N, CA, C and O of each residue as an XYZ file, in Angstrom:
760
protein
N     -25.207     -0.376     -2.780
C     -24.538     -1.803     -1.682
C     -23.789     -1.672     -0.629
O     -23.865     -2.579      0.200
N     -23.017     -0.717     -0.403
C     -22.573      0.025      0.224
C     -22.543     -0.403      2.244
O     -21.515     -1.080      2.212
N     -22.775     -0.416      3.069
C     -23.020     -0.770      4.473
C     -22.552      0.384      5.545
O     -22.815      0.461      6.746
N     -21.583      1.469      4.509
C     -21.770      2.482      5.551
C     -22.860      3.438      5.763
O     -23.544      3.946      4.875
N     -22.974      3.670      7.247
C     -23.989      4.381      7.724
C     -24.732      3.247      7.799
O     -24.324      2.801      8.872
N     -25.403      2.602      7.473
C     -26.619      1.890      7.832
C     -25.947      0.713      8.579
O     -24.785      0.326      8.454
N     -26.984      0.194      9.434
C     -27.113     -1.187     10.036
C     -26.592     -2.027      9.501
O     -26.992     -2.236      8.355
N     -25.347     -3.011     10.092
C     -25.145     -3.816      9.899
C     -25.122     -5.470      9.989
O     -24.889     -6.331      9.141
N     -25.431     -5.524     11.250
C     -26.184     -6.609     11.901
C     -27.166     -5.713     13.149
O     -27.326     -4.504     13.321
N     -27.575     -6.625     13.704
C     -28.805     -5.930     14.790
C     -28.430     -5.238     15.810
O     -29.280     -4.868     16.619
N     -27.019     -4.907     15.988
C     -26.220     -4.004     17.183
C     -24.750     -3.522     16.904
O     -23.826     -3.272     17.677
N     -24.879     -3.464     15.124
C     -23.687     -2.993     14.431
C     -23.966     -1.909     13.367
O     -24.434     -2.167     12.258
N     -23.625     -0.620     13.820
C     -23.571      0.490     13.287
C     -22.758      1.005     12.629
O     -21.937      1.775     13.128
N     -22.772      0.814     11.800
C     -21.316      1.595     11.354
C     -21.447      3.015     10.579
O     -22.191      3.200      9.615
N     -20.511      4.082     11.225
C     -20.832      5.254     11.562
C     -19.713      6.304     10.116
O     -18.484      6.320     10.189
N     -20.204      6.771      9.394
C     -19.612      7.969      8.999
C     -18.319      7.176      8.655
O     -18.148      6.179      9.356
N     -17.316      7.444      7.649
C     -15.444      6.783      7.512
C     -15.207      7.952      8.394
O     -14.342      7.773      9.252
N     -15.912      9.359      8.363
C     -14.770     10.728      8.614
C     -14.961     10.817     10.095
O     -14.222     11.411     10.880
N     -15.822     10.287     10.314
C     -15.635      9.738     12.376
C     -14.685      8.361     12.238
O     -13.809      8.080     13.056
N     -14.977      7.641     11.189
C     -13.520      6.518     12.068
C     -11.882      6.957     11.660
O     -11.042      6.570     12.472
N     -11.360      7.759     10.424
C     -10.447      8.022      9.939
C      -9.535      8.054     11.263
O      -9.869      8.476     12.370
N      -7.905      7.329     10.752
C      -6.890      8.091     11.811
C      -7.634      7.302     13.001
O      -6.928      6.294     13.026
N      -8.663      7.095     14.065
C      -8.720      6.615     15.415
C      -8.610      5.194     15.551
O      -8.631      4.405     14.606
N      -8.504      4.929     16.629
C      -7.903      3.775     16.982
C      -8.748      2.941     17.012
O      -9.929      3.086     17.327
N      -7.827      1.351     16.458
C      -9.321      0.480     16.417
C     -10.274     -0.194     17.564
O     -11.314     -0.824     17.375
N      -9.745      0.059     18.587
C     -10.717     -0.132     20.134
C     -11.618      1.275     19.591
O     -12.746      1.037     19.160
N     -11.314      2.217     19.599
C     -12.359      3.524     19.184
C     -13.005      3.297     18.364
O     -14.010      4.007     18.400
N     -12.984      2.605     17.530
C     -13.630      2.443     16.254
C     -14.649      1.472     16.675
O     -15.852      1.736     16.671
N     -14.104      0.240     17.071
C     -15.417     -0.918     17.802
C     -16.005     -0.457     18.631
O     -17.171     -0.850     18.630
N     -15.700      0.430     19.617
C     -16.846      1.235     20.409
C     -18.211      1.947     19.567
O     -19.432      1.853     19.435
N     -17.277      2.546     19.221
C     -17.930      3.543     18.243
C     -18.675      2.840     17.057
O     -19.229      3.435     16.132
N     -18.596      1.312     17.245
C     -19.878      0.918     15.845
C     -20.730     -0.012     16.766
O     -21.601     -0.759     16.319
N     -20.522      0.056     17.621
C     -21.165     -0.604     18.819
C     -21.371     -1.994     19.133
O     -22.367     -2.604     19.520
N     -20.031     -2.398     18.840
C     -19.528     -4.062     18.841
C     -18.718     -4.190     20.137
O     -18.257     -5.289     20.446
N     -18.522     -3.083     20.927
C     -17.269     -3.615     22.295
C     -17.376     -2.568     22.958
O     -17.609     -1.452     22.495
N     -17.228     -2.826     23.984
C     -17.532     -2.011     25.550
C     -15.757     -1.260     25.722
O     -14.612     -1.510     25.345
N     -16.191     -0.658     26.201
C     -14.228     -0.169     26.630
C     -13.551     -1.353     27.397
O     -12.456     -1.900     27.266
N     -14.182     -1.469     27.906
C     -13.910     -2.760     29.094
C     -13.074     -3.982     28.174
O     -11.943     -4.461     28.254
N     -14.135     -4.190     27.359
C     -13.638     -5.700     26.770
C     -12.005     -5.335     25.936
O     -10.953     -5.938     26.153
N     -12.210     -4.203     24.980
C     -11.238     -3.520     24.951
C     -10.357     -3.720     25.584
O      -9.683     -4.710     25.302
N      -9.896     -2.726     26.920
C      -9.248     -3.123     27.668
C      -8.540     -4.259     28.024
O      -7.319     -4.393     28.094
N      -9.491     -5.132     28.260
C      -9.054     -6.793     28.384
C      -8.263     -7.608     27.091
O      -7.501     -8.571     27.184
N      -8.674     -6.946     25.959
C      -7.818     -7.623     24.788
C      -6.416     -7.165     24.691
O      -5.439     -7.736     24.207
N      -6.581     -5.510     25.502
C      -4.878     -4.815     25.265
C      -4.220     -5.511     26.645
O      -3.014     -5.270     26.589
N      -4.504     -6.229     27.787
C      -3.986     -6.816     28.385
C      -3.685     -8.456     27.950
O      -2.764     -9.250     28.135
N      -4.553     -8.471     27.500
C      -3.364     -9.938     26.441
C      -3.253     -9.627     25.612
O      -3.569    -10.592     24.915
N      -2.909     -8.615     24.791
C      -2.369     -7.878     23.566
C      -0.918     -7.704     24.775
O      -0.009     -8.491     24.508
N      -0.758     -7.144     25.527
C       0.268     -6.828     26.302
C       1.187     -7.896     26.824
O       2.416     -7.906     26.748
N       0.201     -9.014     27.502
C       0.753    -10.263     27.660
C       1.796    -10.713     26.685
O       3.013    -10.858     26.805
N       0.864    -10.915     25.556
C       1.659    -11.898     24.399
C       3.134    -10.683     23.524
O       3.846    -10.998     22.570
N       3.140     -9.924     23.967
C       4.199     -8.538     23.537
C       5.290     -9.119     24.517
O       6.232     -9.668     23.945
N       5.324     -9.094     25.806
C       5.963     -9.325     26.815
C       6.725    -10.380     26.420
O       7.913    -10.158     26.186
N       6.261    -11.569     26.285
C       6.269    -12.705     25.688
C       6.792    -12.888     24.216
O       6.663    -13.959     23.623
N       7.455    -11.660     23.601
C       8.246    -11.699     23.071
C       7.466    -11.702     21.269
O       7.897    -11.416     20.152
N       6.363    -12.111     21.732
C       4.535    -12.525     20.692
C       4.545    -11.402     19.484
O       4.855    -10.383     20.102
N       4.444    -11.177     18.661
C       4.053     -9.958     17.745
C       3.083    -10.017     17.393
O       2.780    -10.607     16.356
N       2.007     -9.218     18.398
C       0.243     -9.946     17.516
C      -0.248     -8.031     17.609
O       0.136     -7.063     18.265
N      -1.057     -8.232     16.771
C      -2.013     -7.061     16.860
C      -3.383     -7.264     17.196
O      -3.926     -8.361     17.059
N      -3.944     -6.285     17.615
C      -4.976     -6.111     18.662
C      -6.134     -6.402     17.844
O      -7.118     -7.013     18.260
N      -6.012     -6.009     16.826
C      -7.509     -7.131     16.312
C      -6.861     -8.760     15.862
O      -7.521     -9.088     14.875
N      -6.576     -9.077     15.955
C      -6.249    -10.698     16.086
C      -6.680    -11.611     17.076
O      -7.132    -12.756     17.078
N      -6.159    -10.012     18.640
C      -6.677    -10.622     19.904
C      -7.864    -10.677     20.302
O      -8.437    -11.096     21.308
N      -8.354     -9.832     18.664
C     -10.106     -9.422     19.488
C     -10.519    -10.769     18.760
O     -11.322    -11.467     19.379
N     -10.062    -11.243     17.487
C     -10.816    -12.472     17.152
C     -10.346    -13.579     17.952
O     -11.103    -14.515     18.210
N      -9.239    -13.545     18.334
C      -9.157    -15.137     19.274
C      -9.814    -14.839     20.829
O     -10.028    -15.733     21.647
N      -9.955    -14.079     20.946
C     -11.185    -13.477     22.352
C     -12.510    -13.921     21.653
O     -13.275    -14.487     22.435
N     -13.044    -13.784     20.162
C     -14.119    -14.359     20.107
C     -14.922    -12.810     20.443
O     -16.061    -12.870     20.906
N     -14.126    -11.092     20.130
C     -14.958    -10.667     20.802
C     -15.616     -9.541     19.579
O     -16.236     -8.553     19.970
N     -15.376     -9.846     17.811
C     -15.436     -9.827     16.880
C     -15.560    -10.774     15.517
O     -14.866    -11.763     15.282
N     -16.287    -10.397     14.938
C     -15.645    -11.554     13.457
C     -14.871    -10.480     12.869
O     -14.631     -9.347     13.285
N     -14.451    -11.231     11.557
C     -13.531    -10.889     11.339
C     -13.948     -9.961      9.929
O     -13.098     -9.345      9.286
N     -15.360     -9.983      9.594
C     -15.597     -9.221      8.719
C     -15.785     -8.065      9.134
O     -15.692     -7.155      8.310
N     -16.120     -7.732     10.601
C     -16.199     -6.524     11.402
C     -14.848     -5.931     11.973
O     -14.783     -4.775     12.392
N     -13.958     -6.652     11.964
C     -12.344     -6.205     11.726
C     -11.875     -5.623     10.818
O     -10.865     -4.920     10.863
N     -12.690     -5.890      9.693
C     -12.167     -5.938      8.247
C     -12.960     -4.368      8.002
O     -12.336     -3.446      7.477
N     -13.977     -4.258      8.320
C     -14.959     -2.790      8.164
C     -13.908     -1.848      9.545
O     -13.244     -0.825      9.371
N     -13.997     -2.238     10.185
C     -13.034     -1.419     11.695
C     -11.869     -0.727     11.131
O     -11.678      0.488     11.191
N     -10.724     -2.036     10.300
C      -9.541     -1.639      9.445
C      -9.745     -0.327      8.550
O      -9.197      0.771      8.649
N     -11.180     -1.018      7.202
C     -11.104      0.092      6.399
C     -11.241      1.525      6.709
O     -10.562      2.393      6.162
N     -12.403      1.810      7.864
C     -12.471      2.793      8.582
C     -11.325      3.368      9.135
O     -11.259      4.595      9.064
N     -10.318      2.709      9.722
C      -9.646      3.450     10.291
C      -8.826      3.879      9.133
O      -7.954      4.704      9.402
N      -8.911      3.543      8.065
C      -7.997      3.742      6.713
C      -8.834      4.960      5.991
O      -8.176      5.339      5.023
N      -9.660      5.463      6.082
C     -10.450      6.325      5.790
C     -11.124      5.795      4.268
O     -11.330      6.362      3.195
N     -11.299      4.686      4.679
C     -12.031      3.680      3.623
C     -13.501      3.547      3.645
O     -13.878      3.920      4.755
N     -14.630      3.135      2.815
C     -15.381      2.295      2.790
C     -15.359      0.725      2.972
O     -14.358      0.181      2.504
N     -16.131      0.052      3.466
C     -16.580     -1.383      2.533
C     -18.254     -1.354      2.539
O     -19.273     -1.109      3.184
N     -17.775     -1.732      1.492
C     -18.781     -2.056      0.427
C     -19.311     -3.364     -0.014
O     -18.692     -3.790     -0.988
N     -20.414     -4.255      0.464
C     -20.352     -5.494     -0.231
C     -20.587     -5.832     -1.317
O     -21.450     -5.159     -1.881
N     -20.284     -6.396     -1.704
C     -19.941     -6.769     -3.469
C     -20.781     -8.048     -3.716
O     -20.589     -8.514     -4.839
N     -21.842     -8.870     -2.795
C     -21.947    -10.114     -3.219
C     -23.326     -9.842     -3.673
O     -23.925     -9.174     -2.830
N     -24.223    -10.200     -4.984
C     -24.840    -10.029     -6.027
C     -25.353     -8.688     -6.650
O     -26.449     -8.417     -7.141
N     -24.037     -7.807     -6.451
C     -24.122     -7.076     -7.541
C     -23.402     -7.169     -8.613
O     -22.221     -7.479     -8.772
N     -24.431     -6.794     -9.516
C     -24.155     -7.096    -10.902
C     -23.216     -5.703    -11.766
O     -23.574     -4.609    -12.201
N     -22.194     -6.262    -11.732
C     -20.885     -5.384    -12.462
C     -21.309     -5.567    -13.917
O     -21.638     -6.576    -14.542
N     -21.169     -3.921    -14.364
C     -21.076     -4.184    -15.925
C     -19.864     -4.393    -16.317
O     -18.834     -3.994    -15.773
N     -20.032     -5.354    -17.767
C     -18.820     -5.407    -18.617
C     -18.016     -4.602    -18.931
O     -16.854     -4.973    -18.764
N     -18.229     -3.100    -19.542
C     -17.983     -2.513    -19.785
C     -17.018     -1.629    -18.480
O     -16.191     -0.752    -18.730
N     -17.442     -2.212    -16.849
C     -17.071     -1.678    -16.306
C     -15.385     -2.927    -15.853
O     -14.292     -2.731    -15.321
N     -16.050     -4.048    -16.415
C     -14.959     -5.037    -15.718
C     -13.554     -4.734    -17.077
O     -12.332     -4.695    -16.937
N     -14.223     -4.606    -18.036
C     -13.231     -4.207    -19.049
C     -12.260     -3.466    -19.310
O     -11.501     -3.506    -20.277
N     -12.293     -2.279    -17.811
C     -11.267     -1.665    -17.850
C      -9.865     -2.188    -17.386
O      -8.715     -1.777    -17.537
N     -10.602     -3.583    -16.575
C      -9.147     -3.909    -15.534
C      -8.877     -5.496    -16.276
O      -9.696     -6.414    -16.212
N      -7.574     -5.568    -16.963
C      -7.479     -7.034    -17.767
C      -7.546     -8.000    -16.026
O      -7.370     -7.818    -14.821
N      -7.783     -8.657    -16.648
C      -8.492    -10.033    -15.316
C      -7.352    -10.591    -15.221
O      -7.395    -11.553    -14.454
N      -6.020    -10.341    -15.818
C      -4.366    -11.064    -14.764
C      -4.439    -10.053    -13.423
O      -4.408    -10.359    -12.231
N      -4.572     -8.459    -14.192
C      -4.292     -7.503    -12.788
C      -5.318     -8.382    -11.494
O      -4.891     -9.122    -10.608
N      -6.668     -8.014    -11.758
C      -7.323     -8.600    -10.916
C      -6.876     -9.773    -10.223
O      -6.404     -9.991     -9.107
N      -7.151    -10.412    -11.157
C      -6.032    -11.861    -10.025
C      -5.096    -11.647     -9.133
O      -4.910    -12.208     -8.052
N      -4.476    -10.742     -9.685
C      -3.219    -10.488     -9.335
C      -3.158     -9.999     -8.155
O      -2.670    -10.593     -7.194
N      -3.862     -8.385     -8.119
C      -4.360     -7.841     -6.780
C      -5.299     -8.015     -6.181
O      -5.731     -7.530     -5.135
N      -5.482     -8.395     -6.536
C      -7.065     -9.386     -6.105
C      -8.679     -8.234     -5.728
O      -9.421     -8.335     -4.751
N      -8.773     -7.322     -6.783
C      -9.861     -6.696     -6.895
C     -10.423     -6.911     -8.010
O     -10.095     -7.626     -8.957
N     -11.777     -5.874     -7.739
C     -12.774     -6.079     -8.694
C     -12.996     -4.865     -8.788
O     -13.097     -4.210     -7.750
N     -13.183     -4.002    -10.541
C     -13.802     -3.087    -10.798
C     -15.338     -2.923    -10.581
O     -16.173     -3.585    -11.197
N     -15.659     -1.868     -9.538
C     -17.102     -1.504     -9.320
C     -17.938     -0.859    -10.040
O     -19.117     -1.158    -10.229
N     -17.009      0.577    -10.715
C     -17.662      1.545    -11.242
C     -16.991      1.927    -11.887
O     -15.821      1.732    -11.556
N     -17.211      2.667    -13.140
C     -16.300      3.612    -14.134
C     -16.897      4.192    -14.570
O     -17.951      3.923    -15.146
N     -16.121      5.668    -14.337
C     -16.896      7.186    -14.915
C     -15.967      7.239    -16.368
O     -14.953      7.871    -16.075
N     -15.944      7.082    -16.920
C     -15.430      6.822    -18.519
C     -14.866      8.817    -18.425
O     -13.844      9.501    -18.383
N     -15.846      8.909    -18.433
C     -15.979     10.670    -18.373
C     -14.675     11.271    -18.023
O     -13.913     11.978    -18.682
N     -14.615     10.831    -16.872
C     -13.540     11.199    -15.804
C     -12.019     10.680    -15.150
O     -11.079     11.098    -14.473
N     -12.544      9.358    -15.932
C     -11.176      8.252    -16.231
C     -11.451      7.832    -14.991
O     -10.428      7.152    -14.911
N     -12.016      7.646    -13.863
C     -12.441      7.363    -12.617
C     -12.798      6.077    -12.133
O     -13.936      5.696    -12.406
N     -12.057      5.325    -11.469
C     -12.634      3.569    -11.349
C     -12.493      3.436     -9.459
O     -11.795      3.749     -8.495
N     -13.369      2.936     -9.755
C     -13.788      2.858     -7.651
C     -13.928      1.313     -7.796
O     -14.921      0.839     -8.348
N     -12.861      0.472     -7.263
C     -12.585     -1.076     -7.243
C     -12.696     -1.448     -5.211
O     -12.322     -0.827     -4.216
N     -13.431     -2.810     -5.452
C     -13.347     -3.471     -4.196
C     -12.295     -4.045     -4.073
O     -12.254     -4.932     -4.926
N     -11.166     -4.028     -3.312
C     -10.408     -4.921     -2.511
C     -10.661     -5.497     -0.812
O     -11.162     -4.994      0.193
N     -10.073     -6.704     -1.112
C      -9.910     -7.722     -0.114
C      -9.224     -6.286      1.401
O     -10.116     -5.757      2.065
N      -8.451     -6.076      1.560
C      -7.656     -5.347      2.147
C      -6.842     -3.804      2.221
O      -6.022     -3.458      1.370
N      -7.207     -3.034      3.308
C      -6.966     -1.447      2.627
C      -6.026     -1.327      2.828
O      -5.573     -0.203      2.610
N      -4.979     -2.518      3.442
C      -3.532     -1.956      2.801
C      -2.832     -2.140      1.080
O      -1.653     -1.909      0.814
N      -3.893     -2.608      0.055
C      -3.217     -2.705     -0.916
C      -2.884     -1.791     -1.753
O      -3.168     -1.702     -2.948
N      -2.248     -1.083     -1.068
C      -1.367      0.302     -2.158
C      -1.055      0.372     -3.665
O      -1.323      1.185     -4.549
N      -0.067     -1.346     -3.591
C       0.411     -1.034     -5.033
C      -0.342     -1.464     -5.990
O      -0.040     -1.138     -7.138
N      -1.599     -2.368     -5.736
C      -2.840     -2.371     -6.699
C      -3.080     -0.739     -6.893
O      -2.672     -0.200     -7.922
N      -3.921      0.209     -5.618
C      -4.354      1.503     -6.757
C      -3.360      2.249     -7.011
O      -3.782      3.154     -7.731
N      -2.255      2.376     -6.816
C      -0.808      2.877     -7.258
C      -0.864      2.275     -8.191
O      -0.946      3.107     -9.095
N      -0.875      1.209     -8.644
C      -0.643      0.480    -10.508
C      -1.482      1.003    -11.144
O      -1.471      1.608    -12.216
N      -2.524      0.652    -10.164
C      -3.748      1.316    -11.738
C      -3.700      2.875    -11.994
O      -4.155      3.304    -13.054
N      -3.365      3.414    -11.407
C      -3.104      4.705    -11.619
C      -2.233      5.672    -12.088
O      -2.367      6.810    -12.539
N      -0.762      4.493    -11.736
C       0.116      5.071    -12.176
C       0.258      4.354    -13.725
O       0.407      5.138    -14.663
N       0.223      3.099    -13.978
C       0.407      2.478    -15.251
C      -1.054      2.458    -16.316
O      -0.825      2.355    -17.521
N      -2.421      2.549    -15.893
C      -3.175      3.113    -16.237
C      -3.730      4.448    -16.245
O      -4.338      4.784    -17.262
N      -3.662      4.980    -15.626
C      -4.147      6.644    -15.986
C      -5.453      6.508    -14.993
O      -5.890      7.625    -14.713
N      -5.900      5.853    -14.626
C      -7.532      6.138    -13.832
C      -7.263      6.609    -12.405
O      -6.670      5.964    -11.541
N      -7.709      7.647    -12.304
C      -8.087      8.037    -10.692
C      -9.470      7.134    -10.379
O     -10.610      6.925    -10.794
N      -8.332      6.691     -9.142
C      -8.731      5.313     -8.351
C      -9.135      5.375     -7.040
O      -8.360      5.701     -6.142
N     -11.131      4.877     -6.722
C     -11.386      4.871     -5.423
C     -11.374      3.711     -5.141
O     -12.077      2.813     -5.603
N     -10.441      3.654     -4.236
C     -10.585      2.384     -3.263
C     -11.438      1.928     -1.839
O     -11.129      2.455     -0.770
N     -12.581      0.864     -1.917
C     -13.340      0.166     -0.882
C     -12.796     -1.178     -0.900
O     -12.427     -1.899     -1.827
N     -12.861     -1.409      0.952
C     -12.351     -2.449      0.696
C     -14.546     -3.955      0.999
O     -15.703     -3.586      1.201
N     -14.032     -5.221      0.867
C     -15.204     -5.591      0.729
C     -14.181     -7.163      1.487
O     -12.966     -7.261      1.657
N     -15.164     -8.056      1.751
C     -14.462     -9.304      2.076
C     -13.350    -10.474      1.093
O     -13.175    -10.324     -0.116
N     -12.918    -11.222      1.638
C     -12.074    -11.985      0.871
C     -12.914    -12.812      0.210
O     -12.837    -12.922     -1.013
N     -13.675    -13.385      0.827
C     -14.616    -14.599      0.379
C     -15.381    -13.902     -1.003
O     -15.560    -14.622     -1.986
N     -15.857    -12.346     -1.025
C     -16.309    -11.849     -2.210
C     -15.513    -11.207     -3.248
O     -15.927    -10.875     -4.358
N     -14.166    -11.042     -2.725
C     -13.425    -11.359     -3.521
C     -12.959    -11.930     -5.250
O     -12.899    -11.373     -6.347
N     -12.579    -13.944     -4.508
C     -13.035    -14.733     -4.664
C     -13.950    -15.227     -5.071
O     -13.752    -16.303     -5.634
N     -14.901    -14.886     -5.024
C     -16.485    -14.981     -5.545
C     -16.561    -14.007     -7.226
O     -16.843    -14.313     -8.384
N     -16.251    -13.086     -6.707
C     -16.469    -11.950     -8.323
C     -15.222    -12.440     -8.961
O     -15.307    -12.162    -10.157
N     -14.116    -13.037     -8.709
C     -13.219    -13.071     -9.525
C     -13.762    -14.206    -10.231
O     -13.724    -14.176    -11.461
N     -14.177    -15.033     -9.743
C     -14.158    -16.601    -10.669
C     -15.443    -16.407    -11.244
O     -15.778    -17.197    -12.127
N     -16.311    -15.403    -10.869
C     -17.519    -14.981    -11.553
C     -17.619    -14.070    -12.586
O     -18.642    -14.391    -13.191
N     -17.275    -13.408    -12.955
C     -16.974    -12.203    -14.022
C     -15.472    -12.193    -14.773
O     -15.202    -11.370    -15.648
N     -14.139    -13.649    -14.118
C     -12.970    -13.258    -14.968
C     -12.902    -14.845    -15.065
O     -11.762    -15.303    -14.984
N     -13.500    -15.369    -15.159
C     -13.614    -17.550    -15.199
C     -12.808    -17.294    -16.569
O     -11.627    -17.614    -16.701
N     -13.536    -16.713    -17.519
C     -12.936    -17.255    -19.082
C     -11.483    -16.904    -19.100
O     -10.857    -17.543    -19.946
N     -10.895    -16.199    -18.513
C      -8.976    -15.352    -18.703
C      -8.721    -16.776    -18.205
O      -8.150    -17.328    -19.146
N      -8.890    -17.871    -16.948
C      -8.503    -18.276    -16.984
C      -8.181    -20.154    -18.089
O      -7.259    -20.937    -18.316
N      -9.288    -20.024    -18.335
C      -9.470    -20.977    -19.852
C      -8.420    -21.009    -21.179
O      -7.985    -22.017    -21.735
N      -8.092    -19.300    -21.583
C      -7.752    -18.302    -22.034
C      -5.854    -18.365    -21.787
O      -4.914    -18.388    -22.581
N      -5.923    -18.371    -20.735
C      -4.520    -18.974    -20.468
C      -3.716    -20.050    -20.242
O      -2.552    -20.340    -20.518
N      -5.040    -20.811    -19.408
C      -4.229    -22.327    -19.773
C      -4.627    -23.511    -21.329
O      -4.524    -24.706    -21.609
N      -5.098    -22.252    -21.962
C      -4.768    -22.668    -23.743
C      -3.479    -21.994    -23.821
O      -2.532    -22.763    -23.661
N      -3.147    -20.655    -24.041
C      -1.685    -20.044    -23.858
C      -1.169    -20.948    -23.755
O      -0.874    -21.623    -24.740
N      -0.758    -21.429    -22.071
C       0.528    -22.339    -21.765
C       0.852    -23.353    -22.648
O       1.980    -23.582    -23.084
N      -0.581    -24.200    -23.003
C      -0.347    -25.064    -23.612
C      -0.012    -24.970    -25.231
O       0.405    -25.882    -25.946
N      -0.306    -23.642    -25.594
C       0.448    -23.623    -26.834
C       2.075    -23.281    -26.889
O       2.812    -23.773    -27.744
N       2.437    -22.552    -26.063
C       3.656    -22.445    -25.491
C       4.170    -23.837    -25.314
O       5.063    -24.180    -26.089
N       3.774    -24.653    -24.467
C       4.184    -26.327    -24.234
C       4.504    -27.254    -25.989
O       5.378    -28.061    -26.307
N       3.658    -26.815    -26.566
C       3.357    -27.609    -27.663
C       4.286    -26.575    -28.976
O       4.310    -27.162    -30.058
N       4.950    -25.290    -28.981
C       5.628    -25.190    -29.754
C       6.971    -25.443    -29.430
O       7.519    -25.080    -28.389
N       7.644    -26.262    -30.624
C       9.101    -26.922    -30.856
C       9.841    -26.013    -30.836
O      10.869    -26.471    -30.337
N      10.097    -24.291    -31.216
C      10.890    -23.874    -30.824
C      10.995    -23.580    -29.555
O      12.100    -23.702    -29.027
N       9.819    -23.108    -28.752
C      10.386    -22.938    -27.377
C      10.526    -24.067    -26.334
O      10.933    -24.017    -25.174
N       9.976    -25.319    -27.237
C      10.377    -26.402    -25.946
C      12.066    -26.739    -26.377
O      12.493    -27.717    -25.764
N      12.939    -26.180    -27.192
C      14.338    -26.610    -26.737
C      14.983    -25.189    -25.451
O      16.116    -24.847    -25.111
N      13.793    -24.778    -25.123
C      14.719    -23.820    -23.909
C      14.446    -24.894    -22.464
O      15.240    -24.645    -21.557
N      13.843    -25.574    -22.280
C      13.319    -26.221    -21.624
C      14.148    -26.250    -20.247
O      13.753    -26.934    -19.303
């Protein structure tokens, strides 16, 4: 369900990640067919005006405010800039064995969804909402010993997948909290 290299919208083509990695955001959005050089330059002028007034603002935010791109387009471009693929997890059915390798608390804390697990290579592929979520990949690698491949998806898809796949854990956590609150030995420490 990866959208890399295939048509994303009528006008948007996602180039291979190796053509996007390390490039400027403006160049990536031009390469994706979303903006012209003129529109990027207009946004850069607006960004400079805001910076001159003492406001720190990123180009992506300016482009969103100018309604030149959608948030999802920005996420795809930023993922490509970091050398990561964007993956559409909506409608994806993830095997229970894959979900079981990441505890619900960890998935919810880091806002990640495991989407593929190769047990023979101990390789875990996760979808996350931000290309900047290095802590998640580092902890999965360091604490749990996985070789991790990270892909980016949108925040709404992560929220929906967390609710779909890890919903039972919420009730277990609530039961645990209820048990702790009902424990007379522990209540004296309130």
